[in-house]
N, CA and C atoms of all chains as a GROMACS GRO file, in nm:
protein
  582
    1MET      N    1   0.085  -0.111   0.005
    1MET     CA    2  -0.004   0.005   0.016
    1MET      C    3   0.090   0.111   0.012
    2THR      N    4   0.046   0.223  -0.081
    2THR     CA    5   0.125   0.344  -0.087
    2THR      C    6   0.080   0.428   0.060
    3LEU      N    7   0.184   0.474   0.103
    3LEU     CA    8   0.184   0.541   0.252
    3LEU      C    9   0.208   0.701   0.198
    4ILE      N   10   0.144   0.780   0.281
    4ILE     CA   11   0.164   0.920   0.245
    4ILE      C   12   0.229   0.985   0.380
    5ASP      N   13   0.340   1.065   0.341
    5ASP     CA   14   0.401   1.146   0.444
    5ASP      C   15   0.331   1.260   0.470
    6LEU      N   16   0.291   1.285   0.607
    6LEU     CA   17   0.244   1.420   0.646
    6LEU      C   18   0.374   1.513   0.689
    7GLU      N   19   0.377   1.614   0.601
    7GLU     CA   20   0.505   1.700   0.618
    7GLU      C   21   0.485   1.842   0.664
    8GLN      N   22   0.590   1.893   0.738
    8GLN     CA   23   0.593   2.030   0.776
    8GLN      C   24   0.678   2.078   0.655
    9VAL      N   25   0.641   2.198   0.590
    9VAL     CA   26   0.727   2.265   0.480
    9VAL      C   27   0.750   2.408   0.489
   10PHE      N   28   0.839   2.432   0.426
   10PHE     CA   29   0.853   2.577   0.388
   10PHE      C   30   0.907   2.585   0.231
   11LEU      N   31   0.854   2.704   0.184
   11LEU     CA   32   0.926   2.742   0.032
   11LEU      C   33   1.001   2.854   0.027
   12ALA      N   34   1.122   2.841  -0.033
   12ALA     CA   35   1.200   2.950  -0.046
   12ALA      C   36   1.248   2.972  -0.186
   13LEU      N   37   1.281   3.085  -0.235
   13LEU     CA   38   1.326   3.127  -0.368
   13LEU      C   39   1.465   3.126  -0.371
   14SER      N   40   1.535   3.065  -0.473
   14SER     CA   41   1.666   3.075  -0.492
   14SER      C   42   1.707   3.216  -0.579
   15PRO      N   43   1.832   3.250  -0.565
   15PRO     CA   44   1.861   3.383  -0.649
   15PRO      C   45   1.790   3.401  -0.783
   16ASP      N   46   1.808   3.292  -0.863
   16ASP     CA   47   1.731   3.299  -0.990
   16ASP      C   48   1.575   3.270  -1.011
   17GLY      N   49   1.509   3.247  -0.890
   17GLY     CA   50   1.381   3.236  -0.874
   17GLY      C   51   1.338   3.104  -0.879
   18HIS      N   52   1.404   2.993  -0.854
   18HIS     CA   53   1.354   2.859  -0.854
   18HIS      C   54   1.299   2.845  -0.718
   19ILE      N   55   1.177   2.786  -0.722
   19ILE     CA   56   1.118   2.765  -0.575
   19ILE      C   57   1.160   2.632  -0.533
   20TRP      N   58   1.233   2.648  -0.396
   20TRP     CA   59   1.265   2.509  -0.320
   20TRP      C   60   1.154   2.486  -0.211
   21THR      N   61   1.118   2.370  -0.194
   21THR     CA   62   1.034   2.336  -0.091
   21THR      C   63   1.098   2.234   0.000
   22PHE      N   64   1.142   2.288   0.113
   22PHE     CA   65   1.191   2.191   0.233
   22PHE      C   66   1.088   2.123   0.307
   23ALA      N   67   1.101   1.993   0.322
   23ALA     CA   68   0.997   1.936   0.395
   23ALA      C   69   1.067   1.837   0.477
   24MET      N   70   0.993   1.805   0.605
   24MET     CA   71   1.020   1.711   0.692
   24MET      C   72   0.900   1.624   0.737
   25THR      N   73   0.898   1.508   0.717
   25THR     CA   74   0.790   1.410   0.763
   25THR      C   75   0.771   1.420   0.911
   26VAL      N   76   0.656   1.449   0.936
   26VAL     CA   77   0.633   1.440   1.084
   26VAL      C   78   0.519   1.317   1.139
   27GLU      N   79   0.470   1.248   1.013
   27GLU     CA   80   0.396   1.140   1.057
   27GLU      C   81   0.369   1.061   0.913
   28THR      N   82   0.370   0.937   0.936
   28THR     CA   83   0.336   0.854   0.784
   28THR      C   84   0.197   0.791   0.819
   29LEU      N   85   0.117   0.822   0.710
   29LEU     CA   86  -0.037   0.785   0.718
   29LEU      C   87  -0.078   0.679   0.604
   30THR      N   88  -0.171   0.603   0.623
   30THR     CA   89  -0.232   0.540   0.504
   30THR      C   90  -0.309   0.646   0.441
   31PRO      N   91  -0.353   0.613   0.309
   31PRO     CA   92  -0.434   0.712   0.215
   31PRO      C   93  -0.557   0.736   0.308
   32ALA      N   94  -0.625   0.630   0.369
   32ALA     CA   95  -0.754   0.660   0.436
   32ALA      C   96  -0.744   0.731   0.555
   33GLN      N   97  -0.629   0.723   0.630
   33GLN     CA   98  -0.616   0.801   0.731
   33GLN      C   99  -0.585   0.947   0.691
   34TRP      N  100  -0.495   0.977   0.583
   34TRP     CA  101  -0.474   1.092   0.540
   34TRP      C  102  -0.598   1.185   0.481
   35ASP      N  103  -0.690   1.098   0.401
   35ASP     CA  104  -0.802   1.160   0.353
   35ASP      C  105  -0.892   1.203   0.468
   36LYS      N  106  -0.888   1.129   0.580
   36LYS     CA  107  -0.986   1.175   0.683
   36LYS      C  108  -0.922   1.299   0.750
   37ALA      N  109  -0.791   1.291   0.758
   37ALA     CA  110  -0.732   1.423   0.817
   37ALA      C  111  -0.752   1.545   0.734
   38SER      N  112  -0.726   1.520   0.603
   38SER     CA  113  -0.687   1.632   0.521
   38SER      C  114  -0.839   1.684   0.465
   39GLY      N  115  -0.947   1.584   0.456
   39GLY     CA  116  -1.046   1.628   0.378
   39GLY      C  117  -1.034   1.610   0.228
   40LEU      N  118  -0.925   1.564   0.179
   40LEU     CA  119  -0.887   1.536   0.033
   40LEU      C  120  -0.911   1.389  -0.014
   41THR      N  121  -0.911   1.353  -0.123
   41THR     CA  122  -0.924   1.222  -0.166
   41THR      C  123  -0.802   1.178  -0.248
   42THR      N  124  -0.753   1.063  -0.191
   42THR     CA  125  -0.628   0.996  -0.260
   42THR      C  126  -0.677   0.879  -0.351
   43ARG      N  127  -0.620   0.886  -0.486
   43ARG     CA  128  -0.615   0.778  -0.562
   43ARG      C  129  -0.483   0.728  -0.606
   44THR      N  130  -0.452   0.610  -0.664
   44THR     CA  131  -0.348   0.559  -0.700
   44THR      C  132  -0.324   0.546  -0.859
   45ARG      N  133  -0.450   0.544  -0.913
   45ARG     CA  134  -0.467   0.536  -1.059
   45ARG      C  135  -0.547   0.662  -1.116
   46LEU      N  136  -0.508   0.664  -1.246
   46LEU     CA  137  -0.584   0.779  -1.330
   46LEU      C  138  -0.741   0.732  -1.339
   47MET      N  139   2.676   2.054   0.553
   47MET     CA  140   2.579   1.987   0.470
   47MET      C  141   2.449   1.954   0.525
   48VAL      N  142   2.347   1.959   0.467
   48VAL     CA  143   2.195   1.950   0.530
   48VAL      C  144   2.188   1.781   0.513
   49ASN      N  145   2.105   1.728   0.619
   49ASN     CA  146   2.067   1.600   0.605
   49ASN      C  147   1.938   1.592   0.513
   50THR      N  148   1.927   1.492   0.436
   50THR     CA  149   1.833   1.468   0.340
   50THR      C  150   1.774   1.324   0.348
   51THR      N  151   1.668   1.300   0.283
   51THR     CA  152   1.619   1.164   0.269
   51THR      C  153   1.551   1.158   0.148
   52GLY      N  154   1.582   1.266   0.054
   52GLY     CA  155   1.548   1.229  -0.086
   52GLY      C  156   1.521   1.382  -0.132
   53THR      N  157   1.503   1.383  -0.279
   53THR     CA  158   1.480   1.503  -0.334
   53THR      C  159   1.389   1.488  -0.460
   54THR      N  160   1.302   1.568  -0.464
   54THR     CA  161   1.172   1.543  -0.551
   54THR      C  162   1.154   1.672  -0.645
   55LEU      N  163   1.151   1.653  -0.776
   55LEU     CA  164   1.112   1.773  -0.856
   55LEU      C  165   0.953   1.777  -0.870
   56GLU      N  166   0.916   1.921  -0.861
   56GLU     CA  167   0.762   1.928  -0.875
   56GLU      C  168   0.736   2.013  -1.004
   57LEU      N  169   0.660   1.957  -1.082
   57LEU     CA  170   0.635   2.038  -1.208
   57LEU      C  171   0.507   2.109  -1.195
   58HIS      N  172   0.475   2.226  -1.266
   58HIS     CA  173   0.345   2.289  -1.258
   58HIS      C  174   0.296   2.281  -1.401
   59TYR      N  175   0.162   2.252  -1.400
   59TYR     CA  176   0.079   2.232  -1.520
   59TYR      C  177  -0.038   2.300  -1.515
   60ARG      N  178  -0.097   2.371  -1.648
   60ARG     CA  179  -0.213   2.411  -1.656
   60ARG      C  180  -0.329   2.316  -1.633
   61ASP      N  181  -0.305   2.207  -1.701
   61ASP     CA  182  -0.403   2.096  -1.671
   61ASP      C  183  -0.330   1.975  -1.645
   62PRO      N  184  -0.323   1.958  -1.491
   62PRO     CA  185  -0.238   1.844  -1.443
   62PRO      C  186  -0.298   1.706  -1.475
   63GLU      N  187  -0.415   1.695  -1.471
   63GLU     CA  188  -0.475   1.566  -1.524
   63GLU      C  189  -0.460   1.519  -1.682
   64ALA      N  190  -0.458   1.622  -1.738
   64ALA     CA  191  -0.436   1.585  -1.887
   64ALA      C  192  -0.284   1.571  -1.892
   65ALA      N  193  -0.199   1.620  -1.804
   65ALA     CA  194  -0.035   1.585  -1.805
   65ALA      C  195  -0.024   1.458  -1.766
   66LEU      N  196  -0.093   1.405  -1.664
   66LEU     CA  197  -0.081   1.261  -1.603
   66LEU      C  198  -0.099   1.180  -1.748
   67ARG      N  199  -0.222   1.201  -1.802
   67ARG     CA  200  -0.264   1.110  -1.919
   67ARG      C  201  -0.157   1.101  -2.023
   68TRP      N  202  -0.102   1.227  -2.058
   68TRP     CA  203   0.019   1.233  -2.137
   68TRP      C  204   0.135   1.161  -2.106
   69LEU      N  205   0.172   1.185  -1.989
   69LEU     CA  206   0.301   1.140  -1.950
   69LEU      C  207   0.316   0.971  -1.956
   70GLU      N  208   0.179   0.943  -1.922
   70GLU     CA  209   0.169   0.777  -1.933
   70GLU      C  210   0.183   0.720  -2.087
   71ALA      N  211   0.096   0.798  -2.141
   71ALA     CA  212   0.069   0.754  -2.291
   71ALA      C  213   0.198   0.771  -2.374
   72VAL      N  214   0.263   0.889  -2.351
   72VAL     CA  215   0.372   0.915  -2.436
   72VAL      C  216   0.519   0.860  -2.385
   73PHE      N  217   0.536   0.902  -2.251
   73PHE     CA  218   0.673   0.865  -2.181
   73PHE      C  219   0.639   0.731  -2.086
   74GLY      N  220   0.548   0.670  -2.096
   74GLY     CA  221   0.519   0.568  -2.016
   74GLY      C  222   0.527   0.564  -1.871
   75LEU      N  223   0.527   0.692  -1.805
   75LEU     CA  224   0.548   0.717  -1.678
   75LEU      C  225   0.403   0.689  -1.589
   76GLU      N  226   0.399   0.595  -1.523
   76GLU     CA  227   0.286   0.566  -1.448
   76GLU      C  228   0.251   0.657  -1.334
   77THR      N  229   0.130   0.707  -1.299
   77THR     CA  230   0.090   0.778  -1.193
   77THR      C  231   0.080   0.698  -1.078
   78GLU      N  232   0.157   0.724  -0.956
   78GLU     CA  233   0.163   0.653  -0.848
   78GLU      C  234   0.068   0.696  -0.729
   79MET      N  235   0.017   0.833  -0.737
   79MET     CA  236  -0.054   0.882  -0.626
   79MET      C  237  -0.133   0.996  -0.697
   80MET      N  238  -0.263   1.020  -0.659
   80MET     CA  239  -0.335   1.131  -0.694
   80MET      C  240  -0.406   1.190  -0.566
   81VAL      N  241  -0.418   1.321  -0.542
   81VAL     CA  242  -0.486   1.363  -0.439
   81VAL      C  243  -0.563   1.480  -0.481
   82SER      N  244  -0.705   1.457  -0.470
   82SER     CA  245  -0.793   1.547  -0.512
   82SER      C  246  -0.855   1.620  -0.395
   83ASP      N  247  -0.906   1.758  -0.424
   83ASP     CA  248  -0.984   1.826  -0.329
   83ASP      C  249  -1.136   1.787  -0.314
   84PRO      N  250  -1.210   1.834  -0.228
   84PRO     CA  251  -1.364   1.798  -0.203
   84PRO      C  252  -1.437   1.818  -0.335
   85GLU      N  253  -1.396   1.921  -0.434
   85GLU     CA  254  -1.466   1.938  -0.565
   85GLU      C  255  -1.420   1.842  -0.661
   86GLY      N  256  -1.320   1.765  -0.633
   86GLY     CA  257  -1.266   1.656  -0.733
   86GLY      C  258  -1.157   1.703  -0.804
   87LYS      N  259  -1.101   1.828  -0.782
   87LYS     CA  260  -0.990   1.875  -0.860
   87LYS      C  261  -0.860   1.827  -0.799
   88LEU      N  262  -0.775   1.790  -0.897
   88LEU     CA  263  -0.666   1.756  -0.868
   88LEU      C  264  -0.557   1.844  -0.781
   89ALA      N  265  -0.528   1.814  -0.664
   89ALA     CA  266  -0.430   1.914  -0.581
   89ALA      C  267  -0.292   1.876  -0.594
   90PHE      N  268  -0.258   1.739  -0.601
   90PHE     CA  269  -0.118   1.697  -0.624
   90PHE      C  270  -0.138   1.546  -0.660
   91ALA      N  271  -0.032   1.522  -0.761
   91ALA     CA  272  -0.006   1.390  -0.801
   91ALA      C  273   0.128   1.342  -0.819
   92ARG      N  274   0.183   1.232  -0.812
   92ARG     CA  275   0.313   1.195  -0.810
   92ARG      C  276   0.325   1.074  -0.918
   93VAL      N  277   0.416   1.091  -1.022
   93VAL     CA  278   0.442   0.983  -1.121
   93VAL      C  279   0.586   0.931  -1.092
   94GLN      N  280   0.609   0.816  -1.153
   94GLN     CA  281   0.732   0.763  -1.131
   94GLN      C  282   0.841   0.843  -1.139
   95GLY      N  283   0.930   0.828  -1.059
   95GLY     CA  284   1.078   0.914  -1.044
   95GLY      C  285   1.125   0.909  -0.919
   96PRO      N  286   1.052   0.972  -0.824
   96PRO     CA  287   0.921   1.019  -0.833
   96PRO      C  288   0.923   1.172  -0.875
   97VAL      N  289   0.828   1.213  -0.932
   97VAL     CA  290   0.808   1.351  -0.998
   97VAL      C  291   0.679   1.409  -0.949
   98GLY      N  292   0.657   1.519  -0.862
   98GLY     CA  293   0.526   1.580  -0.843
   98GLY      C  294   0.461   1.639  -0.955
   99ILE      N  295   0.340   1.639  -0.970
   99ILE     CA  296   0.272   1.698  -1.072
   99ILE      C  297   0.155   1.800  -0.983
  100VAL      N  298   0.160   1.922  -1.014
  100VAL     CA  299   0.063   2.020  -0.957
  100VAL      C  300   0.002   2.105  -1.055
  101ALA      N  301  -0.101   2.165  -1.015
  101ALA     CA  302  -0.171   2.282  -1.095
  101ALA      C  303  -0.080   2.384  -1.072
  102GLU      N  304  -0.083   2.470  -1.195
  102GLU     CA  305   0.004   2.607  -1.174
  102GLU      C  306  -0.083   2.676  -1.090
  103ALA      N  307   0.001   2.787  -1.028
  103ALA     CA  308  -0.053   2.883  -0.928
  103ALA      C  309   0.041   3.016  -0.939
  104PRO      N  310  -0.034   3.118  -0.878
  104PRO     CA  311   0.059   3.264  -0.909
  104PRO      C  312   0.195   3.231  -0.841
  105GLY      N  313   0.296   3.267  -0.936
  105GLY     CA  314   0.437   3.251  -0.908
  105GLY      C  315   0.483   3.126  -0.926
  106ARG      N  316   0.406   3.031  -0.982
  106ARG     CA  317   0.453   2.875  -1.013
  106ARG      C  318   0.396   2.850  -1.143
  107PRO      N  319   0.427   2.920  -1.254
  107PRO     CA  320   0.355   2.885  -1.386
  107PRO      C  321   0.417   2.767  -1.474
  108SER      N  322   0.308   2.726  -1.546
  108SER     CA  323   0.364   2.624  -1.645
  108SER      C  324   0.450   2.689  -1.749
  109PRO      N  325   0.550   2.607  -1.807
  109PRO     CA  326   0.599   2.675  -1.934
  109PRO      C  327   0.505   2.720  -2.026
  110ALA      N  328   0.377   2.656  -2.043
  110ALA     CA  329   0.284   2.703  -2.132
  110ALA      C  330   0.237   2.840  -2.116
  111SER      N  331   0.262   2.888  -2.010
  111SER     CA  332   0.216   3.020  -1.952
  111SER      C  333   0.338   3.107  -1.962
  112LEU      N  334   0.443   3.048  -2.009
  112LEU     CA  335   0.568   3.148  -2.022
  112LEU      C  336   0.629   3.142  -2.157
  113GLY      N  337   0.522   3.121  -2.266
  113GLY     CA  338   0.562   3.128  -2.393
  113GLY      C  339   0.674   2.979  -2.423
  114GLY      N  340   0.649   2.903  -2.337
  114GLY     CA  341   0.725   2.772  -2.366
  114GLY      C  342   0.873   2.769  -2.290
  115ALA      N  343   0.892   2.885  -2.222
  115ALA     CA  344   1.032   2.887  -2.150
  115ALA      C  345   1.033   2.783  -2.026
  116SER      N  346   1.132   2.694  -2.033
  116SER     CA  347   1.149   2.609  -1.923
  116SER      C  348   1.282   2.656  -1.868
  117THR      N  349   1.293   2.615  -1.731
  117THR     CA  350   1.447   2.640  -1.673
  117THR      C  351   1.492   2.517  -1.607
  118GLN      N  352   1.452   2.411  -1.637
  118GLN     CA  353   1.470   2.293  -1.562
  118GLN      C  354   1.452   2.165  -1.655
  119THR      N  355   1.522   2.067  -1.634
  119THR     CA  356   1.511   1.944  -1.699
  119THR      C  357   1.505   1.833  -1.625
  120VAL      N  358   1.404   1.746  -1.638
  120VAL     CA  359   1.396   1.623  -1.540
  120VAL      C  360   1.478   1.503  -1.597
  121ASP      N  361   1.560   1.462  -1.526
  121ASP     CA  362   1.652   1.364  -1.570
  121ASP      C  363   1.601   1.204  -1.521
  122VAL      N  364   1.554   1.116  -1.604
  122VAL     CA  365   1.499   1.003  -1.577
  122VAL      C  366   1.612   0.872  -1.639
  123THR      N  367   1.657   0.817  -1.551
  123THR     CA  368   1.734   0.694  -1.602
  123THR      C  369   1.663   0.559  -1.636
  124LEU      N  370   1.661   0.530  -1.745
  124LEU     CA  371   1.588   0.409  -1.784
  124LEU      C  372   1.680   0.274  -1.759
  125SER      N  373   1.629   0.169  -1.722
  125SER     CA  374   1.716   0.053  -1.692
  125SER      C  375   1.738  -0.019  -1.835
  126ASP      N  376   1.647   0.004  -1.926
  126ASP     CA  377   1.698  -0.074  -2.061
  126ASP      C  378   1.626   0.011  -2.174
  127ASP      N  379   1.661  -0.025  -2.293
  127ASP     CA  380   1.588   0.014  -2.417
  127ASP      C  381   1.542   0.150  -2.427
  128LEU      N  382   1.658   0.240  -2.417
  128LEU     CA  383   1.623   0.374  -2.451
  128LEU      C  384   1.568   0.402  -2.590
  129ASP      N  385   1.630   0.326  -2.697
  129ASP     CA  386   1.601   0.346  -2.840
  129ASP      C  387   1.434   0.328  -2.850
  130ALA      N  388   1.374   0.218  -2.771
  130ALA     CA  389   1.246   0.186  -2.807
  130ALA      C  390   1.144   0.315  -2.728
  131HIS      N  391   1.212   0.368  -2.608
  131HIS     CA  392   1.150   0.475  -2.549
  131HIS      C  393   1.140   0.581  -2.629
  132TYR      N  394   1.252   0.617  -2.698
  132TYR     CA  395   1.260   0.726  -2.798
  132TYR      C  396   1.163   0.716  -2.912
  133ARG      N  397   1.138   0.586  -2.981
  133ARG     CA  398   1.071   0.596  -3.091
  133ARG      C  399   0.911   0.587  -3.052
  134ARG      N  400   0.909   0.541  -2.927
  134ARG     CA  401   0.754   0.547  -2.866
  134ARG      C  402   0.709   0.698  -2.853
  135ALA      N  403   0.804   0.769  -2.785
  135ALA     CA  404   0.784   0.924  -2.747
  135ALA      C  405   0.752   0.991  -2.901
  136LEU      N  406   0.846   0.957  -2.971
  136LEU     CA  407   0.842   1.045  -3.125
  136LEU      C  408   0.719   1.002  -3.202
  137GLN      N  409   0.683   0.880  -3.208
  137GLN     CA  410   0.558   0.838  -3.258
  137GLN      C  411   0.436   0.889  -3.206
  138ALA      N  412   0.438   0.888  -3.052
  138ALA     CA  413   0.312   0.951  -2.990
  138ALA      C  414   0.308   1.093  -3.006
  139GLY      N  415   0.420   1.163  -3.046
  139GLY     CA  416   0.386   1.314  -3.073
  139GLY      C  417   0.483   1.414  -2.979
  140ALA      N  418   0.579   1.335  -2.895
  140ALA     CA  419   0.649   1.439  -2.817
  140ALA      C  420   0.751   1.521  -2.904
  141ARG      N  421   0.771   1.642  -2.876
  141ARG     CA  422   0.859   1.729  -2.947
  141ARG      C  423   1.003   1.686  -2.906
  142ILE      N  424   1.082   1.639  -2.977
  142ILE     CA  425   1.227   1.594  -2.934
  142ILE      C  426   1.329   1.732  -2.952
  143VAL      N  427   1.377   1.746  -2.837
  143VAL     CA  428   1.456   1.884  -2.843
  143VAL      C  429   1.604   1.847  -2.855
  144ILE      N  430   1.651   1.728  -2.819
  144ILE     CA  431   1.791   1.680  -2.856
  144ILE      C  432   1.776   1.520  -2.887
  145GLU      N  433   1.839   1.495  -3.002
  145GLU     CA  434   1.824   1.349  -3.047
  145GLU      C  435   1.900   1.263  -2.976
  146PRO      N  436   1.886   1.145  -2.963
  146PRO     CA  437   1.985   1.047  -2.890
  146PRO      C  438   2.120   1.082  -2.918
  147ARG      N  439   2.193   1.093  -2.809
  147ARG     CA  440   2.342   1.101  -2.842
  147ARG      C  441   2.418   1.032  -2.726
  148GLN      N  442   2.535   0.982  -2.735
  148GLN     CA  443   2.618   0.925  -2.647
  148GLN      C  444   2.709   1.019  -2.570
  149GLU      N  445   2.720   1.013  -2.439
  149GLU     CA  446   2.782   1.100  -2.360
  149GLU      C  447   2.899   1.056  -2.299
  150PHE      N  448   3.022   1.119  -2.304
  150PHE     CA  449   3.156   1.086  -2.245
  150PHE      C  450   3.138   0.985  -2.107
  151TYR      N  451   3.058   1.023  -2.025
  151TYR     CA  452   3.044   0.958  -1.895
  151TYR      C  453   2.983   0.826  -1.896
  152GLY      N  454   2.958   0.770  -2.026
  152GLY     CA  455   2.897   0.622  -2.033
  152GLY      C  456   2.748   0.613  -2.050
  153ALA      N  457   2.657   0.735  -2.083
  153ALA     CA  458   2.522   0.734  -2.082
  153ALA      C  459   2.477   0.785  -2.248
  154THR      N  460   2.382   0.711  -2.291
  154THR     CA  461   2.308   0.768  -2.401
  154THR      C  462   2.174   0.840  -2.354
  155ASN      N  463   2.144   0.931  -2.411
  155ASN     CA  464   2.028   1.017  -2.366
  155ASN      C  465   1.957   1.094  -2.487
  156TYR      N  466   1.838   1.130  -2.444
  156TYR     CA  467   1.760   1.231  -2.552
  156TYR      C  468   1.674   1.330  -2.459
  157VAL      N  469   1.648   1.414  -2.508
  157VAL     CA  470   1.552   1.527  -2.453
  157VAL      C  471   1.430   1.556  -2.523
  158ALA      N  472   1.322   1.555  -2.469
  158ALA     CA  473   1.201   1.586  -2.510
  158ALA      C  474   1.124   1.682  -2.431
  159ALA      N  475   1.029   1.750  -2.504
  159ALA     CA  476   0.930   1.866  -2.423
  159ALA      C  477   0.813   1.782  -2.402
  160ASP      N  478   0.733   1.812  -2.293
  160ASP     CA  479   0.603   1.745  -2.284
  160ASP      C  480   0.501   1.836  -2.337
  161LEU      N  481   0.379   1.792  -2.306
  161LEU     CA  482   0.277   1.885  -2.377
  161LEU      C  483   0.267   1.999  -2.332
  162GLU      N  484   0.318   2.062  -2.215
  162GLU     CA  485   0.318   2.202  -2.166
  162GLU      C  486   0.451   2.260  -2.185
  163GLY      N  487   0.554   2.183  -2.230
  163GLY     CA  488   0.683   2.245  -2.248
  163GLY      C  489   0.787   2.212  -2.138
  164HIS      N  490   0.761   2.141  -2.043
  164HIS     CA  491   0.848   2.090  -1.943
  164HIS      C  492   0.942   1.979  -2.024
  165LEU      N  493   1.070   1.984  -1.990
  165LEU     CA  494   1.184   1.924  -2.061
  165LEU      C  495   1.214   1.800  -1.985
  166TRP      N  496   1.225   1.671  -2.053
  166TRP     CA  497   1.271   1.559  -1.975
  166TRP      C  498   1.374   1.499  -2.064
  167CYS      N  499   1.464   1.448  -1.984
  167CYS     CA  500   1.594   1.394  -2.035
  167CYS      C  501   1.588   1.239  -2.006
  168PHE      N  502   1.566   1.161  -2.079
  168PHE     CA  503   1.572   1.010  -2.069
  168PHE      C  504   1.717   0.983  -2.109
  169SER      N  505   1.756   0.875  -2.004
  169SER     CA  506   1.906   0.853  -2.039
  169SER      C  507   1.918   0.682  -1.997
  170GLN      N  508   2.023   0.629  -2.054
  170GLN     CA  509   2.034   0.491  -2.011
  170GLN      C  510   2.191   0.475  -2.005
  171ARG      N  511   2.246   0.407  -1.893
  171ARG     CA  512   2.380   0.367  -1.888
  171ARG      C  513   2.416   0.266  -2.008
  172VAL      N  514   2.527   0.287  -2.060
  172VAL     CA  515   2.556   0.190  -2.180
  172VAL      C  516   2.714   0.150  -2.166
  173SER      N  517   2.792   0.240  -2.099
  173SER     CA  518   2.918   0.194  -2.061
  173SER      C  519   2.988   0.252  -1.943
  174GLU      N  520   3.100   0.208  -1.900
  174GLU     CA  521   3.162   0.281  -1.780
  174GLU      C  522   3.204   0.434  -1.814
  175GLY      N  523   3.198   0.434  -1.925
  175GLY     CA  524   3.253   0.610  -1.980
  175GLY      C  525   3.372   0.601  -1.987
  176GLY      N  526   3.438   0.722  -2.010
  176GLY     CA  527   3.572   0.753  -2.063
  176GLY      C  528   3.590   0.896  -1.993
  177PRO      N  529   3.721   0.941  -2.031
  177PRO     CA  530   3.767   1.079  -1.985
  177PRO      C  531   3.678   1.190  -2.064
  178PRO      N  532   3.679   1.287  -1.988
  178PRO     CA  533   3.593   1.405  -2.056
  178PRO      C  534   3.662   1.450  -2.185
  179PRO      N  535   3.592   1.530  -2.258
  179PRO     CA  536   3.659   1.570  -2.385
  179PRO      C  537   3.771   1.687  -2.360
  180ASP      N  538   3.855   1.705  -2.448
  180ASP     CA  539   3.972   1.811  -2.422
  180ASP      C  540   3.899   1.940  -2.355
  181GLY      N  541   3.966   2.003  -2.242
  181GLY     CA  542   3.932   2.111  -2.216
  181GLY      C  543   3.826   2.095  -2.097
  182TRP      N  544   3.753   2.010  -2.100
  182TRP     CA  545   3.639   1.986  -2.000
  182TRP      C  546   3.711   1.911  -1.859
  183SER      N  547   3.662   1.930  -1.748
  183SER     CA  548   3.722   1.906  -1.614
  183SER      C  549   3.582   1.847  -1.531
  184VAL      N  550   3.603   1.743  -1.462
  184VAL     CA  551   3.497   1.689  -1.373
  184VAL      C  552   3.552   1.688  -1.244
  185ARG      N  553   3.475   1.754  -1.149
  185ARG     CA  554   3.510   1.761  -1.013
  185ARG      C  555   3.423   1.705  -0.924
  186PHE      N  556   3.444   1.655  -0.806
  186PHE     CA  557   3.336   1.601  -0.696
  186PHE      C  558   3.378   1.665  -0.576
  187PRO      N  559   3.321   1.806  -0.558
  187PRO     CA  560   3.336   1.872  -0.436
  187PRO      C  561   3.320   1.807  -0.304
  188ALA      N  562   3.187   1.723  -0.293
  188ALA     CA  563   3.149   1.692  -0.179
  188ALA      C  564   3.241   1.575  -0.126
  189ARG      N  565   3.298   1.505  -0.244
  189ARG     CA  566   3.393   1.389  -0.200
  189ARG      C  567   3.522   1.453  -0.149
  190GLU      N  568   3.562   1.564  -0.225
  190GLU     CA  569   3.695   1.627  -0.182
  190GLU      C  570   3.677   1.686  -0.035
  191LYS      N  571   3.560   1.723  -0.012
  191LYS     CA  572   3.541   1.799   0.122
  191LYS      C  573   3.544   1.671   0.219
  192ALA      N  574   3.494   1.569   0.195
  192ALA     CA  575   3.483   1.472   0.277
  192ALA      C  576   3.623   1.424   0.314
  193ALA      N  577   3.699   1.420   0.202
  193ALA     CA  578   3.832   1.357   0.220
  193ALA      C  579   3.932   1.439   0.298
  194ARG      N  580   3.898   1.578   0.316
  194ARG     CA  581   3.996   1.672   0.373
  194ARG      C  582   3.980   1.643   0.546
   0.00000   0.00000   0.00000
């Protein structure tokens, strides 16, 4: 089963404008757990 | 040095759902995960790589919103049959930016643009590689630093 990392993130710009997202996993959830916590819906296929 | 567990590129698309279908049909990249909001709109997806696929947003445009300009290339290393991958992409309508070529470091690669202009470099290791061309040099700063 695909697991989903619940992350704490921040975004910053490099001098030329590329966006860098730095993330740290704070908890790993199943899709069902993550959907319940976020209100979003996770799928693994188109 | 910062401690990391991985690095993922995130690409912005005007139509991320169409992008996922195109990436699978043309490049063979399977969608591993899709996250949709309560209205059913795709919020985030991940394809093989892994590479993140998200909708464009203010300050995070698709190349299609920048006249086709792209400032990055996604490098994907195939385990085999780069030629077949190239032929499939070409026949499926990918715009080839750099035709297959052999690099001194032992890889063959080609570069293609996707439906919104993001650049993808597909490569395959074919040999141990050789010395760089005259006038070129290769350094490994992290290794040099660790050895000091």
